[in-house]
VOPAGU-2260 file (C-alpha; in pm, 1 decimal, decimal comma):
REM VOPAGU-2260
SITE   aa  ch    i         X         Y         Z
SITE  MET   A    0     -44,9     222,1   -1719,3
SITE  THR   A    1    -158,6     472,3   -1463,7
SITE  LEU   A    2    -335,5     396,1   -1141,0
SITE  ILE   A    3    -649,8     509,7   -1267,2
SITE  ALA   A    4    -621,0     300,3   -1593,6
SITE  PHE   A    5    -533,3      -6,0   -1379,9
SITE  THR   A    6    -843,0      61,0   -1167,4
SITE  LEU   A    7   -1065,8      99,9   -1480,3
SITE  ILE   A    8    -987,7    -258,9   -1595,2
SITE  SER   A    9   -1015,8    -403,0   -1250,5
SITE  ASN   A   10   -1324,2    -586,8   -1123,6
SITE  TYR   A   11   -1213,2    -539,3    -747,9
SITE  ALA   A   12   -1473,9    -389,8    -519,2
SITE  HIS   A   13   -1246,7    -139,1    -361,9
SITE  ALA   A   14   -1035,5     -46,8    -670,6
SITE  PHE   A   15   -1130,8     324,9    -665,1
SITE  ASP   A   16   -1091,9     361,4    -290,2
SITE  ASP   A   17    -745,5     193,1    -315,7
SITE  VAL   A   18    -630,6     417,9    -595,1
SITE  ALA   A   19    -713,1     718,1    -372,9
SITE  ILE   A   20    -546,4     549,0     -65,3
SITE  LEU   A   21    -226,1     450,4    -253,4
SITE  ALA   A   22    -202,3     798,0    -428,8
SITE  SER   A   23    -208,2     954,8     -74,5
SITE  ILE   A   24      43,8     703,1      61,3
SITE  GLY   A   25     274,3     777,3    -244,6
SITE  GLN   A   26     240,6    1141,3    -165,3
SITE  VAL   A   27     332,2    1114,4     202,2
SITE  GLU   A   28     611,9     853,5     141,6
SITE  SER   A   29     800,3    1024,0    -128,7
SITE  GLY   A   30     602,1    1311,2    -281,4
SITE  HIS   A   31     502,8    1031,2    -547,3
SITE  ASN   A   32     861,7    1011,7    -671,6
SITE  TYR   A   33     898,1     676,2    -838,5
SITE  SER   A   34    1274,6     702,3    -832,9
SITE  ALA   A   35    1295,1     756,8    -444,7
SITE  VAL   A   36    1528,6     558,1    -242,1
SITE  GLY   A   37    1498,3     578,4     135,6
SITE  ASP   A   38    1557,5     409,6     463,3
SITE  LEU   A   39    1930,4     367,7     377,9
SITE  GLY   A   40    1846,8     194,3      50,9
SITE  LYS   A   41    1592,4     -53,3     192,6
SITE  ALA   A   42    1272,8     137,3      75,1
SITE  ARG   A   43    1224,6     197,2    -297,7
SITE  GLY   A   44     988,9     388,1    -518,5
SITE  ALA   A   45     696,5     616,3    -481,1
SITE  TYR   A   46     544,8     386,1    -207,0
SITE  GLN   A   47     879,3     322,4     -29,5
SITE  LEU   A   48     834,8     -55,8     -43,0
SITE  HIS   A   49    1090,0    -277,5     147,4
SITE  ARG   A   50    1181,5    -611,7       3,3
SITE  SER   A   51     941,1    -793,2     244,0
SITE  ALA   A   52     642,2    -570,0     139,2
SITE  TRP   A   53     725,3    -624,6    -232,7
SITE  ILE   A   54     727,3    -996,9    -174,5
SITE  ASP   A   55     380,4    -964,7      -0,8
SITE  GLY   A   56     240,5    -773,7    -293,6
SITE  CYS   A   57     371,7   -1026,9    -538,8
SITE  THR   A   58     238,9   -1305,6    -334,9
SITE  GLN   A   59    -106,8   -1143,7    -359,4
SITE  LEU   A   60     -67,4   -1113,1    -740,6
SITE  MET   A   61       8,9   -1486,7    -765,2
SITE  ARG   A   62    -285,6   -1575,0    -544,5
SITE  GLU   A   63    -490,0   -1383,0    -799,1
SITE  GLY   A   64    -336,1   -1566,8   -1097,6
SITE  LYS   A   65    -136,9   -1257,5   -1205,0
SITE  PRO   A   66     239,4   -1243,3   -1273,4
SITE  ALA   A   67     481,8   -1139,5    -995,0
SITE  TYR   A   68     781,6    -911,6   -1037,1
SITE  SER   A   69    1124,2    -919,3    -933,9
SITE  TYR   A   70    1234,5    -657,0    -679,7
SITE  ASP   A   71    1483,8    -544,5    -940,6
SITE  ASP   A   72    1180,7    -414,6   -1143,2
SITE  TRP   A   73    1090,4    -163,4    -872,5
SITE  LYS   A   74    1231,6     114,8   -1129,5
SITE  TYR   A   75     926,0      77,6   -1339,9
SITE  PRO   A   76     620,3     298,1   -1233,8
SITE  THR   A   77     365,5      72,5   -1361,9
SITE  VAL   A   78     520,0    -226,3   -1180,6
SITE  GLN   A   79     541,0     -15,3    -862,5
SITE  ASP   A   80     166,2      64,6    -884,7
SITE  THR   A   81      79,5    -295,4    -969,4
SITE  VAL   A   82     277,0    -436,4    -669,5
SITE  ALA   A   83     154,1    -150,7    -429,5
SITE  LEU   A   84    -207,4    -204,8    -531,4
SITE  ALA   A   85    -177,7    -582,8    -479,8
SITE  LEU   A   86      -2,5    -513,0    -125,5
SITE  LEU   A   87    -300,3    -294,7     -42,5
SITE  ARG   A   88    -548,3    -572,3    -136,2
SITE  SER   A   89    -355,9    -811,9      82,3
SITE  LEU   A   90    -355,4    -568,6     374,9
SITE  ARG   A   91    -737,8    -550,6     325,3
SITE  GLY   A   92    -767,9    -929,2     328,8
SITE  ARG   A   93    -561,4    -967,2     646,6
SITE  LEU   A   94    -757,3    -687,0     816,2
SITE  ALA   A   95   -1079,2    -860,0     717,5
SITE  SER   A   96    -942,5   -1185,1     872,8
SITE  LYS   A   97    -915,9    -981,1    1200,4
SITE  GLY   A   98   -1279,7    -859,7    1182,8
SITE  ILE   A   99   -1207,4    -542,6    1010,6
SITE  LYS   A  100   -1416,7    -580,1     699,4
SITE  ASP   A  101   -1412,3    -222,8     583,1
SITE  PRO   A  102   -1094,6     -61,8     703,8
SITE  SER   A  103   -1031,6     318,2     707,3
SITE  PRO   A  104    -768,9     471,5     506,4
SITE  GLU   A  105    -582,3     531,4     848,8
SITE  GLN   A  106    -595,1     158,0     937,8
SITE  LEU   A  107    -456,3      68,1     598,2
SITE  ALA   A  108    -183,9     336,1     617,0
SITE  LEU   A  109    -102,6     217,7     961,4
SITE  CYS   A  110     -47,2    -123,4     840,1
SITE  TRP   A  111     153,6       8,9     533,9
SITE  ASN   A  112     384,6     223,4     751,3
SITE  MET   A  113     436,6      -4,3    1067,4
SITE  GLY   A  114     380,5    -337,2     914,8
SITE  PHE   A  115      66,4    -550,9     984,0
SITE  THR   A  116     203,7    -715,5    1311,1
SITE  ALA   A  117     307,7    -391,5    1470,6
SITE  ALA   A  118     -42,5    -230,6    1373,8
SITE  SER   A  119    -201,0    -541,8    1520,5
SITE  ARG   A  120     -19,0    -473,4    1845,6
SITE  ILE   A  121    -189,0    -140,7    1895,8
SITE  GLY   A  122    -532,0    -268,6    1758,8
SITE  PHE   A  123    -509,6     -90,8    1430,3
SITE  ASP   A  124    -571,9     234,0    1604,7
SITE  HIS   A  125    -386,1     517,4    1434,3
SITE  LEU   A  126    -451,0     739,9    1735,8
SITE  ARG   A  127    -209,4     501,1    1942,1
SITE  ALA   A  128      65,4     528,9    1677,8
SITE  LYS   A  129     348,0     764,7    1760,0
SITE  SER   A  130     331,5     951,9    1429,2
SITE  ASP   A  131      74,4    1128,7    1224,2
SITE  TYR   A  132     143,0     925,0     918,2
SITE  ALA   A  133    -185,2     744,2     904,5
SITE  GLU   A  134    -378,5    1071,0     963,6
SITE  ARG   A  135    -195,1    1254,0     689,7
SITE  VAL   A  136    -276,7     967,4     455,3
SITE  GLY   A  137    -643,7     975,9     558,5
SITE  ASN   A  138    -666,3    1351,7     521,0
SITE  LEU   A  139    -511,4    1337,3     172,3
SITE  THR   A  140    -741,8    1055,3      65,8
SITE  ARG   A  141   -1054,9    1242,2     166,1
SITE  LYS   A  142    -954,3    1571,9     -22,1
């Protein structure tokens, strides 16, 4: 199932936005290479998910009453898309709990790249980050 197909069957309010954001994250992280392995083997797939991010995505899936996936299933593109979209929904929820009800692609990308706690320490302000990662994701999302 592609990201678009997943979105079409979803009733999630931000589904189309999240597909665009996730496609941009995948492009920046790996050139959207589902077989990519980075960060000395710790980050896997198109979205370069570490085990902890994978667990966060699967926890979100379980909260939604959907099945979770083993980290060993990272090799399957559909599973990567499913877990990554769930992680993005989780990040949206965490940002909402901090008063950011409609986060920008840059804020979501910052949380994706740095982790939620580190992004929180800089006020979710991508301009205070030491890289252009969030800006690149934002620019690609708006193309």
